[in-house]
C-alpha positions, 0 to 999 in steps of 0.5 A: 484544485480538483482536476488533474490539469490544475494540480501541479503536484501530480505527474502528467501520467497520474491516471495510469499510476492511479489505475496501477494503484487500484489494481494493486489495492484490489489485489491486496484486499483480495489477499487479506480476504484470502488469508482470513478465509484460510486461517484454519488451514494455515493453523493446521499446516503450521501445527503439523510442523510443531509435532516434534517441538518440545514447547509448541504452544508458544510457537503457535501463539507466535504464529497466530500473532504474525499471521494476524499482523500480515492479515491486517497489513494486507488489509490496510495497505489494500484500502490505502492503495484503493484510496490512492488510486481513486484520488489519483484518478479524480485528481484530488488534492490528497492524491500525492500524500495518499500515493506516498503513504501507499508506496511506503506501506507496500514497498516491502511486498515484492515484487509488485509492491516494491516496483510500484512503491519505488516508482511512485516515490520516485515520480512524486519526489518533490523537486527544488523548483516545485518546492520554491513555487509552492512557497511562493504561492503560499506567501502570495 
């Protein structure tokens, strides 16, 4: 079950969806690298906003924590999206699961992530007939 023709769980247009996931994955990895490269600039810019705040150190620590969380989220979702794209292009068995995981990770990233995530979750939604066929295949 390594080709798209033999995979009953992938939609017929999964190559196009795989290319979309590859493009999105590259975009997210570039975003993570961009965030990492400009950490100092973002810190200075946020610090300039804290001039009149009575206790700026707590807010600066919160900013660093949030910035790190966004950076890690972008990196992880980019890598998972790249893996999902490659798996869908090659027709790997794990393509559906990786695509669903990538969709869940990126669905909050508007507008491109939301669109791609919702579409992927809709297309890869298991149907009653497919579930029954999978159960029958497992029982045989």
